[in-house]
C-alpha positions as a LaTeX table, in Angstrom:
\begin{tabular}{lrrr}
\hline
Residue & $x$ (\AA) & $y$ (\AA) & $z$ (\AA) \\
\hline
Unk1 & 0.03 & 0.13 & 0.13 \\
Unk2 & 1.13 & 3.31 & $-0.84$ \\
Unk3 & 2.05 & 6.41 & 1.38 \\
Unk4 & $-1.20$ & 7.97 & 0.45 \\
Unk5 & $-3.36$ & 5.45 & 0.55 \\
Unk6 & $-2.18$ & 4.19 & 3.80 \\
Unk7 & $-2.20$ & 8.05 & 5.48 \\
Unk8 & $-6.00$ & 8.49 & 3.62 \\
Unk9 & $-7.36$ & 5.78 & 5.50 \\
Unk10 & $-5.72$ & 6.76 & 8.87 \\
Unk11 & $-7.26$ & 10.27 & 8.50 \\
Unk12 & $-10.19$ & 8.83 & 7.57 \\
Unk13 & $-10.43$ & 6.89 & 10.58 \\
Unk14 & $-10.03$ & 9.48 & 12.85 \\
Unk15 & $-12.24$ & 12.10 & 11.39 \\
Unk16 & $-15.00$ & 12.63 & 13.98 \\
Unk17 & $-17.94$ & 14.32 & 12.00 \\
Unk18 & $-19.74$ & 12.22 & 9.51 \\
Unk19 & $-17.32$ & 11.49 & 6.18 \\
Unk20 & $-20.39$ & 13.21 & 4.04 \\
Unk21 & $-19.68$ & 16.79 & 6.20 \\
Unk22 & $-19.40$ & 19.81 & 4.51 \\
Unk23 & $-16.09$ & 19.75 & 5.75 \\
Unk24 & $-15.27$ & 16.04 & 5.14 \\
Unk25 & $-14.47$ & 13.56 & 1.97 \\
Unk26 & $-16.39$ & 15.25 & $-0.65$ \\
Unk27 & $-14.63$ & 18.37 & 0.28 \\
Unk28 & $-11.39$ & 16.80 & 0.41 \\
Unk29 & $-11.74$ & 14.85 & $-3.25$ \\
Unk30 & $-12.95$ & 18.60 & $-4.93$ \\
Unk31 & $-9.97$ & 20.61 & $-2.86$ \\
Unk32 & $-7.31$ & 18.15 & $-4.12$ \\
Unk33 & $-8.57$ & 18.41 & $-8.00$ \\
Unk34 & $-8.81$ & 22.18 & $-7.74$ \\
Unk35 & $-5.83$ & 22.05 & $-6.38$ \\
Unk36 & $-3.96$ & 19.53 & $-9.20$ \\
Unk37 & $-5.66$ & 21.78 & $-11.73$ \\
Unk38 & $-3.89$ & 25.15 & $-10.25$ \\
Unk39 & $-1.16$ & 23.86 & $-9.56$ \\
Unk40 & $-0.27$ & 23.13 & $-13.08$ \\
Unk41 & $-1.28$ & 26.60 & $-13.98$ \\
Unk42 & 1.10 & 28.31 & $-11.39$ \\
Unk43 & 4.52 & 28.25 & $-11.99$ \\
Unk44 & 6.15 & 27.27 & $-8.84$ \\
Unk45 & 3.10 & 25.06 & $-7.25$ \\
Unk46 & 4.42 & 21.92 & $-5.25$ \\
Unk47 & 1.49 & 19.47 & $-6.81$ \\
Unk48 & 2.77 & 17.01 & $-3.69$ \\
Unk49 & 2.13 & 19.60 & $-0.51$ \\
Unk50 & $-0.94$ & 20.59 & $-2.57$ \\
Unk51 & $-2.31$ & 17.11 & $-2.58$ \\
Unk52 & $-1.15$ & 16.51 & 1.05 \\
Unk53 & $-3.01$ & 19.49 & 2.08 \\
Unk54 & $-6.20$ & 18.74 & 0.23 \\
Unk55 & $-6.54$ & 15.76 & 2.79 \\
Unk56 & $-4.99$ & 17.21 & 5.84 \\
Unk57 & $-6.07$ & 20.62 & 5.98 \\
Unk58 & $-9.52$ & 19.82 & 7.20 \\
Unk59 & $-9.10$ & 16.69 & 9.19 \\
Unk60 & $-9.27$ & 17.90 & 12.30 \\
Unk61 & $-12.46$ & 19.47 & 12.69 \\
Unk62 & $-14.38$ & 18.62 & 15.41 \\
Unk63 & $-17.89$ & 19.71 & 13.70 \\
Unk64 & $-18.80$ & 21.79 & 11.13 \\
Unk65 & $-19.48$ & 24.52 & 12.86 \\
Unk66 & $-17.12$ & 27.23 & 13.74 \\
Unk67 & $-13.96$ & 25.44 & 14.75 \\
Unk68 & $-10.82$ & 28.17 & 14.66 \\
Unk69 & $-8.55$ & 25.74 & 15.81 \\
Unk70 & $-8.58$ & 22.96 & 13.66 \\
Unk71 & $-5.89$ & 24.44 & 11.22 \\
Unk72 & $-3.43$ & 24.13 & 13.81 \\
Unk73 & $-4.98$ & 20.51 & 15.25 \\
Unk74 & $-4.30$ & 19.59 & 11.83 \\
Unk75 & $-0.81$ & 21.30 & 11.39 \\
Unk76 & 0.15 & 19.19 & 15.03 \\
Unk77 & $-1.00$ & 15.93 & 13.00 \\
Unk78 & 0.53 & 16.59 & 10.29 \\
Unk79 & 3.99 & 16.76 & 12.28 \\
Unk80 & 3.13 & 13.47 & 13.88 \\
Unk81 & 2.32 & 11.95 & 11.19 \\
Unk82 & 5.96 & 13.36 & 9.66 \\
Unk83 & 7.72 & 12.01 & 12.56 \\
Unk84 & 6.09 & 8.96 & 12.45 \\
Unk85 & 7.08 & 8.12 & 9.01 \\
Unk86 & 3.71 & 8.32 & 7.36 \\
Unk87 & 3.76 & 11.13 & 5.08 \\
Unk88 & 5.27 & 10.45 & 1.92 \\
Unk89 & 8.55 & 11.51 & 1.98 \\
Unk90 & 8.98 & 15.60 & 1.86 \\
Unk91 & 11.93 & 17.86 & 1.68 \\
Unk92 & 11.76 & 20.19 & 5.22 \\
Unk93 & 10.89 & 23.20 & 2.55 \\
Unk94 & 8.26 & 21.10 & 1.51 \\
Unk95 & 7.28 & 20.48 & 5.23 \\
Unk96 & 7.41 & 23.51 & 6.01 \\
Unk97 & 5.55 & 24.46 & 3.47 \\
Unk98 & 2.49 & 22.11 & 4.22 \\
Unk99 & 2.73 & 23.36 & 7.49 \\
Unk100 & 2.41 & 26.83 & 7.11 \\
Unk101 & $-0.65$ & 26.32 & 4.37 \\
Unk102 & $-2.52$ & 24.10 & 7.03 \\
Unk103 & $-1.82$ & 26.03 & 10.26 \\
Unk104 & $-2.96$ & 29.25 & 8.82 \\
Unk105 & $-5.58$ & 28.15 & 6.07 \\
Unk106 & $-8.26$ & 29.67 & 8.40 \\
Unk107 & $-6.94$ & 33.07 & 8.62 \\
Unk108 & $-8.37$ & 34.48 & 5.36 \\
Unk109 & $-5.14$ & 35.70 & 4.24 \\
Unk110 & $-3.71$ & 35.56 & 0.58 \\
Unk111 & 0.22 & 35.07 & $-0.19$ \\
Unk112 & 2.80 & 35.40 & $-2.92$ \\
Unk113 & 4.09 & 31.60 & $-2.05$ \\
Unk114 & 2.56 & 29.52 & $-5.26$ \\
Unk115 & 2.46 & 26.28 & $-3.41$ \\
Unk116 & 0.41 & 27.91 & $-0.31$ \\
Unk117 & $-1.74$ & 30.12 & $-2.52$ \\
Unk118 & $-2.91$ & 27.20 & $-4.77$ \\
Unk119 & $-3.95$ & 25.54 & $-1.47$ \\
Unk120 & $-5.82$ & 28.15 & $-0.03$ \\
Unk121 & $-7.49$ & 29.29 & $-3.31$ \\
Unk122 & $-8.55$ & 25.34 & $-3.72$ \\
Unk123 & $-10.20$ & 25.70 & $-0.22$ \\
Unk124 & $-11.94$ & 28.69 & $-1.20$ \\
Unk125 & $-12.82$ & 27.89 & $-4.79$ \\
Unk126 & $-14.93$ & 24.57 & $-2.86$ \\
Unk127 & $-16.84$ & 27.53 & $-0.73$ \\
Unk128 & $-19.37$ & 27.10 & $-3.64$ \\
Unk129 & $-20.63$ & 23.87 & $-1.77$ \\
Unk130 & $-21.75$ & 26.23 & 0.70 \\
Unk131 & $-23.61$ & 28.52 & $-2.20$ \\
Unk132 & $-20.68$ & 31.33 & $-1.61$ \\
Unk133 & $-19.52$ & 32.97 & $-4.03$ \\
Unk134 & $-15.40$ & 33.04 & $-3.96$ \\
Unk135 & $-14.27$ & 36.57 & $-3.95$ \\
Unk136 & $-11.32$ & 37.20 & $-6.56$ \\
Unk137 & $-9.61$ & 39.54 & $-3.54$ \\
Unk138 & $-9.53$ & 36.52 & $-1.04$ \\
Unk139 & $-7.82$ & 34.26 & $-3.62$ \\
Unk140 & $-3.85$ & 34.42 & $-4.23$ \\
Unk141 & $-2.99$ & 32.74 & $-7.46$ \\
Unk142 & $-3.81$ & 34.19 & $-11.02$ \\
Unk143 & $-5.23$ & 30.75 & $-11.85$ \\
Unk144 & $-7.89$ & 30.75 & $-9.25$ \\
Unk145 & $-8.72$ & 34.42 & $-10.33$ \\
Unk146 & $-10.11$ & 33.59 & $-13.63$ \\
Unk147 & $-13.66$ & 34.12 & $-13.85$ \\
Unk148 & $-14.49$ & 30.74 & $-16.13$ \\
Unk149 & $-12.46$ & 29.05 & $-13.06$ \\
Unk150 & $-15.01$ & 30.76 & $-10.14$ \\
Unk151 & $-18.13$ & 29.83 & $-12.52$ \\
Unk152 & $-16.77$ & 26.26 & $-12.59$ \\
Unk153 & $-16.27$ & 26.27 & $-8.68$ \\
Unk154 & $-19.95$ & 27.30 & $-8.77$ \\
Unk155 & $-21.39$ & 24.56 & $-10.77$ \\
Unk156 & $-19.58$ & 21.97 & $-8.58$ \\
Unk157 & $-17.62$ & 20.94 & $-11.49$ \\
Unk158 & $-14.55$ & 19.12 & $-9.98$ \\
\hline
\end{tabular}
């Protein structure tokens, strides 16, 4: 079994809300698809980090309500996974980028870092699942700000 499949099984087993919740498996899958699309169109974005972010960023939610500490909890869990050998092999820079993306994804910031930007944008573009239209002002990458991509997200075509 590859690292990513094993990691996915562990994360699913530890997830507290129902997997079908608005922050559950469907959301993670769409963030992964959107992130892959954006990473392909964003110079310097690290697709491996984006893929791991998609799986881990909301994995420590306690529920679908206001849970401002879920990002830092997921960051701590990701560090534990890294030290336990459950993450695919990452460089120190990749790990730092992943931890920053996860730990800060709820802050509402934008960034010039291409990988973190793709992570956050993929998550924000999936706000359409809640009937919220993503605002380009809160998107970091040019690829995500494309009106056609925002429209595609609103139609949940990921």
